[in-house]
DRENFIPA-75832 format. One record per residue: residue number from 1; residue in one letter; chain; y, x, z of N, C-alpha, C in turn. Coordinates in pm, 1 decimal, always signed. Last residue first. Layout:
% DRENFIPA-75832
NUM, A, A, Y, X, Z, Y, X, Z, Y, X, Z;
...
END
This chain:
% DRENFIPA-75832
88, K, A, -472.5, -3027.4, -2526.0, -500.0, -3167.6, -2488.9, -643.4, -3183.2, -2446.3;
87, K, A, -234.8, -2784.7, -2497.5, -377.8, -2808.4, -2495.5, -403.6, -2949.4, -2445.9;
86, G, A, +39.8, -2791.7, -2474.2, -18.6, -2753.8, -2601.6, -167.0, -2783.4, -2611.0;
85, G, A, +179.5, -2842.6, -2239.1, +115.4, -2952.5, -2310.4, +55.6, -2918.3, -2444.2;
84, I, A, +272.6, -2643.8, -2082.8, +372.6, -2723.4, -2154.3, +309.6, -2827.2, -2246.7;
83, R, A, +39.0, -2526.5, -1978.3, +131.0, -2596.7, -1889.8, +228.6, -2686.7, -1963.7;
82, D, A, -84.4, -2399.4, -2193.8, -153.5, -2509.2, -2124.5, -55.4, -2593.2, -2042.4;
81, F, A, +111.6, -2208.0, -2259.2, +63.7, -2302.0, -2361.1, -3.9, -2423.2, -2297.7;
80, P, A, +129.9, -2051.8, -2025.0, +242.7, -2135.7, -2067.8, +199.9, -2243.1, -2168.0;
79, R, A, -151.3, -2072.0, -1809.8, -94.3, -2017.1, -1932.9, +20.0, -2108.4, -1976.8;
78, K, A, -54.9, -2118.4, -1466.9, -135.4, -2152.3, -1584.2, -74.3, -2079.4, -1702.8;
77, A, A, +83.0, -2163.6, -1208.6, -5.8, -2051.2, -1240.5, -106.8, -2092.5, -1347.4;
76, I, A, +243.9, -2355.6, -1106.5, +275.2, -2308.6, -1242.1, +186.4, -2192.1, -1286.2;
75, K, A, +166.2, -2407.8, -851.1, +176.9, -2522.6, -942.7, +200.8, -2479.2, -1087.5;
74, T, A, +189.7, -2172.5, -714.6, +54.2, -2220.9, -742.1, +55.1, -2337.2, -840.4;
73, G, A, +467.0, -2144.7, -675.4, +400.7, -2067.9, -780.3, +259.6, -2114.0, -811.0;
72, D, A, +676.0, -2412.6, -632.7, +562.9, -2341.9, -573.2, +485.6, -2274.2, -686.2;
71, V, A, +1018.1, -2411.1, -684.7, +888.1, -2434.5, -746.2, +783.5, -2348.4, -676.9;
70, I, A, +1333.0, -2554.5, -646.0, +1230.1, -2472.4, -582.9, +1094.6, -2511.9, -641.0;
69, V, A, +1641.1, -2540.7, -795.5, +1511.0, -2606.0, -802.6, +1409.2, -2508.9, -745.7;
68, D, A, +1983.0, -2596.6, -757.3, +1869.9, -2509.2, -726.5, +1741.2, -2590.8, -723.7;
67, Q, A, +2205.7, -2673.9, -1012.5, +2122.8, -2728.5, -905.7, +2006.1, -2632.8, -883.1;
66, N, A, +2341.8, -2614.9, -1245.0, +2408.7, -2590.5, -1115.6, +2335.2, -2652.6, -997.8;
65, D, A, +2132.5, -2659.1, -1433.6, +2252.0, -2745.4, -1428.9, +2321.2, -2737.1, -1293.6;
64, I, A, +1915.2, -2484.4, -1239.5, +1919.5, -2569.6, -1357.5, +2037.6, -2664.2, -1341.9;
63, S, A, +1789.3, -2200.5, -1108.6, +1912.5, -2278.9, -1112.6, +1919.2, -2351.9, -1245.7;
62, F, A, +1491.6, -2159.1, -917.1, +1557.1, -2157.2, -1047.7, +1684.8, -2239.0, -1036.4;
61, K, A, +1283.5, -1988.0, -700.2, +1403.8, -2069.5, -711.1, +1464.3, -2047.7, -849.5;
60, W, A, +942.0, -1989.4, -593.9, +1045.0, -1947.6, -688.8, +1163.2, -2042.9, -686.5;
59, I, A, +715.0, -1847.8, -382.1, +793.4, -1968.3, -403.4, +916.6, -1923.7, -481.4;
58, N, A, +406.1, -1672.7, -458.6, +548.8, -1682.0, -430.0, +602.2, -1823.4, -447.6;
57, Q, A, +159.9, -1630.0, -559.7, +182.2, -1581.0, -423.4, +326.3, -1600.2, -378.0;
56, S, A, +148.6, -1712.7, -827.2, +88.0, -1796.4, -723.5, +116.0, -1751.4, -580.7;
55, K, A, +269.3, -1512.6, -993.3, +329.0, -1644.5, -974.6, +280.4, -1709.6, -845.9;
54, A, A, +328.1, -1168.4, -935.4, +232.4, -1278.5, -941.7, +301.9, -1411.4, -913.9;
53, I, A, +548.2, -974.9, -1132.1, +523.6, -1040.8, -1004.5, +427.3, -1157.1, -1024.8;
52, S, A, +675.3, -685.3, -1256.8, +574.8, -788.6, -1282.5, +531.2, -844.7, -1148.1;
51, K, A, +1005.0, -576.6, -1334.3, +900.2, -595.4, -1233.5, +804.8, -703.9, -1280.8;
50, V, A, +1234.7, -342.7, -1453.0, +1143.9, -452.0, -1487.9, +1030.0, -456.6, -1387.1;
49, G, A, +1521.4, -258.6, -1244.5, +1420.5, -237.1, -1346.5, +1333.7, -359.1, -1369.2;
48, K, A, +1700.5, -342.4, -1057.4, +1626.4, -219.6, -1028.6, +1514.0, -194.1, -1127.7;
47, D, A, +1793.8, -583.8, -1139.6, +1890.0, -473.8, -1132.5, +1821.0, -339.6, -1112.3;
46, T, A, +1518.8, -703.6, -1347.7, +1602.3, -703.6, -1228.6, +1704.2, -589.4, -1237.3;
45, N, A, +1332.0, -898.9, -1539.6, +1428.6, -791.4, -1557.2, +1526.2, -799.6, -1440.0;
44, I, A, +997.3, -979.0, -1481.4, +1136.6, -1008.2, -1450.4, +1221.1, -883.4, -1469.9;
43, T, A, +718.5, -1146.1, -1572.9, +782.2, -1016.5, -1586.5, +932.0, -1043.2, -1578.7;
42, F, A, +487.5, -1331.8, -1384.8, +618.0, -1330.5, -1450.4, +659.8, -1184.8, -1462.4;
41, M, A, +136.2, -1415.7, -1409.2, +247.3, -1324.2, -1379.0, +375.4, -1362.6, -1452.0;
40, S, A, -79.8, -1567.8, -1491.8, -62.1, -1545.9, -1348.6, +59.2, -1462.1, -1310.5;
39, K, A, -54.3, -1607.4, -1770.2, -117.3, -1708.7, -1685.2, -80.5, -1689.9, -1538.8;
38, T, A, +275.0, -1470.5, -1831.2, +133.1, -1483.7, -1861.4, +77.8, -1590.5, -1767.9;
37, E, A, +592.6, -1407.0, -1965.4, +511.6, -1488.7, -1876.5, +367.5, -1487.7, -1925.0;
36, N, A, +905.8, -1229.8, -1969.3, +771.4, -1256.4, -2021.3, +693.8, -1335.1, -1916.6;
35, I, A, +1150.6, -1230.3, -1851.2, +1144.6, -1182.6, -1989.5, +1006.6, -1199.5, -2051.2;
34, I, A, +1362.3, -1386.2, -1627.7, +1223.8, -1379.4, -1673.7, +1223.1, -1339.4, -1821.2;
33, R, A, +1609.2, -1208.6, -1452.4, +1578.9, -1297.8, -1564.5, +1434.8, -1276.8, -1609.0;
32, G, A, +1627.0, -1202.6, -1090.6, +1653.3, -1151.2, -1224.0, +1617.1, -1254.4, -1327.9;
31, N, A, +1544.1, -1095.7, -756.7, +1595.6, -1191.0, -854.7, +1622.8, -1121.6, -986.8;
30, L, A, +1403.6, -1092.0, -437.5, +1403.2, -1031.9, -570.8, +1451.7, -1135.5, -671.3;
29, G, A, +1371.2, -1234.0, -204.9, +1507.8, -1203.1, -246.0, +1517.0, -1137.1, -382.8;
28, V, A, +1070.3, -1079.0, -126.9, +1158.3, -1191.8, -97.4, +1302.4, -1150.7, -128.7;
27, V, A, +915.5, -855.1, -152.0, +970.8, -911.3, -275.6, +1061.6, -1032.3, -251.3;
26, Q, A, +824.5, -783.8, +101.0, +908.6, -688.3, +29.3, +971.3, -746.0, -96.7;
25, P, A, +643.5, -975.1, +194.7, +783.1, -982.8, +238.1, +877.1, -888.0, +163.4;
24, N, A, +415.7, -1139.0, +20.4, +461.4, -1000.5, +31.0, +609.8, -1001.3, +69.2;
23, T, A, +396.8, -1403.5, -0.3, +297.7, -1342.1, +86.4, +329.4, -1194.3, +107.1;
22, S, A, +729.0, -1546.2, +3.1, +620.2, -1471.7, -59.1, +519.2, -1427.6, +45.3;
21, Q, A, +1022.0, -1723.6, -98.3, +915.1, -1699.8, -0.8, +801.6, -1628.9, -72.2;
20, T, A, +1201.7, -1690.5, -306.0, +1253.2, -1734.5, -176.4, +1151.7, -1717.8, -64.2;
19, I, A, +1291.1, -1505.7, -579.7, +1178.3, -1534.7, -491.7, +1233.9, -1570.1, -354.5;
18, E, A, +1473.4, -1640.4, -850.9, +1474.8, -1563.3, -727.2, +1352.7, -1603.1, -646.0;
17, T, A, +1578.8, -1636.9, -1198.5, +1496.4, -1680.8, -1087.0, +1517.1, -1590.9, -965.9;
16, D, A, +1688.5, -1751.9, -1513.4, +1712.9, -1667.6, -1396.9, +1635.8, -1724.5, -1280.3;
15, L, A, +1495.8, -1780.9, -1815.6, +1557.9, -1839.4, -1697.3, +1581.4, -1733.5, -1589.8;
14, G, A, +1357.0, -1651.5, -2012.6, +1500.5, -1666.2, -2030.3, +1571.7, -1725.6, -1910.9;
13, I, A, +1061.5, -1832.2, -1980.0, +1124.3, -1711.9, -2034.3, +1271.8, -1740.5, -2062.4;
12, F, A, +952.9, -2075.7, -1913.9, +1034.5, -2008.6, -1812.7, +1105.9, -1884.8, -1866.0;
11, E, A, +909.5, -2388.2, -2076.2, +904.6, -2242.8, -2086.2, +997.6, -2181.1, -1981.6;
10, H, A, +803.3, -2676.5, -1882.5, +882.7, -2604.6, -1981.6, +857.8, -2454.7, -1976.7;
9, S, A, +704.0, -2821.9, -1675.8, +646.5, -2846.2, -1807.9, +720.0, -2772.3, -1918.7;
8, T, A, +850.6, -2775.2, -1452.7, +715.8, -2718.3, -1455.2, +646.4, -2739.7, -1589.5;
7, I, A, +1089.2, -2921.1, -1497.7, +1089.3, -2775.5, -1511.9, +948.4, -2716.7, -1521.9;
6, N, A, +1151.8, -3189.8, -1477.5, +1047.2, -3149.6, -1572.0, +1033.1, -2998.1, -1588.5;
5, D, A, +1349.4, -3226.0, -1281.4, +1228.2, -3308.3, -1277.7, +1116.2, -3256.9, -1367.0;
4, A, A, +1558.8, -3061.2, -1347.0, +1489.3, -3036.3, -1220.3, +1356.6, -3111.3, -1215.3;
3, T, A, +1518.2, -2995.0, -1701.3, +1583.4, -3058.8, -1586.9, +1504.6, -3025.0, -1461.7;
2, I, A, +1559.9, -2875.4, -2025.5, +1502.3, -2850.0, -1893.7, +1586.3, -2919.5, -1787.6;
1, M, A, +1509.5, -3056.7, -2318.6, +1605.9, -3004.3, -2223.8, +1540.6, -2989.1, -2086.6;
END
């Protein structure tokens, strides 16, 4: 189960997200549902279409159990398999 404490160790596909800070001011406020994830990118389904956004250049907000969780993209810029503990 995903919680605020263990979110960085879980799969992000299917979660709703919003960019709260970015090195690119044009993407601040972008929100939608994550539909794919690679080592360095999230693919997000937004109201304005599908967007691919770099993880490490942004601060991400996720809502888990009605609680907003802020995650620094540099902390999650790994392959999902490596981040969730598949590689020992």
